C-alpha positions, -999 to +999 in steps of 0.1 A: +349-217-515+352-254-514+328-274-537+304-301-518+303-334-530+278-359-530+279-389-512+281-418-533+247-438-537+245-477-520+235-499-543+198-499-528+198-462-537+215-463-568+191-490-583+160-466-567+176-440-590+181-461-622+152-489-623+154-523-612+190-530-597+189-560-622+199-535-649+232-529-631+242-567-638+268-571-662+258-592-692+297-605-695+296-619-659+259-636-661+272-668-676+279-687-643+312-699-660+325-662-665+313-656-630+333-681-613+366-675-632+359-636-621+353-648-584+380-673-583+405-649-595+395-619-569+415-629-544+441-641-562+472-625-582+471-653-608+459-688-609+472-714-634+449-728-661+449-763-645+441-751-608+414-730-625+396-758-645+399-783-614+383-754-591+354-742-613+349-780-625+349-779-659+369-791-696+398-775-710+377-762-741+352-747-721+375-731-699+397-716-727+364-704-744+351-686-714+388-673-704+391-660-738+356-642-737+368-627-705+403-616-721+383-601-749+361-576-730+394-566-707+383-584-675+410-609-677+448-615-688+462-646-701+493-654-693+511-681-719+550-686-708+571-719-707+588-728-675+617-747-685+608-766-712+570-771-704+544-745-716+522-729-686+492-708-688+475-685-660+449-664-657+451-628-639+423-602-631+424-567-645+415-536-628+384-534-652+376-569-644+377-562-607+354-533-611+329-551-633+329-579-605+322-555-579+296-537-594+279-573-606+277-584-569+266-552-557+236-554-579+230-591-571+230-578-535+205-551-546+183-577-560+183-595-529+177-568-507+152-554-530+129-587-524+134-583-488+121-550-484+087-560-504 
C-alpha cells in the first residue's frame, strides 16, 4: 500500500502554521551586503573578488569581512589561487547558501503578500 505524501506548503501557508513570515528570515542574510553577495552568486558559478566589489559597490575590507562571515556559515566558498604569478580570489555559492537564499526570499515574498492580504 503506497503511503500518501503531503504536498509542500507555499510560503504563505507555512507562515500561517509557524507564525509571522518574518520568523523564517535568515539572520545571516539580514545584512544588506551579505544578501547582495549571495544574490549576485545565485545566477553564476563564481564571481571574482574584484568584480563582486565593483558590483555591490563596497570596499575590499568590507567585502572580505562579509564574504568571510558567509564562508563561516557555509553559504559561500572563497577560492584563492594564482593565475600565472598573480593572486586571484573568487567567490562561489554553496548548495547550503542557495537553499538559505531561496528560503529567505520566500519569507520576504510571504511578508509582502501578507501585507497585501490585510
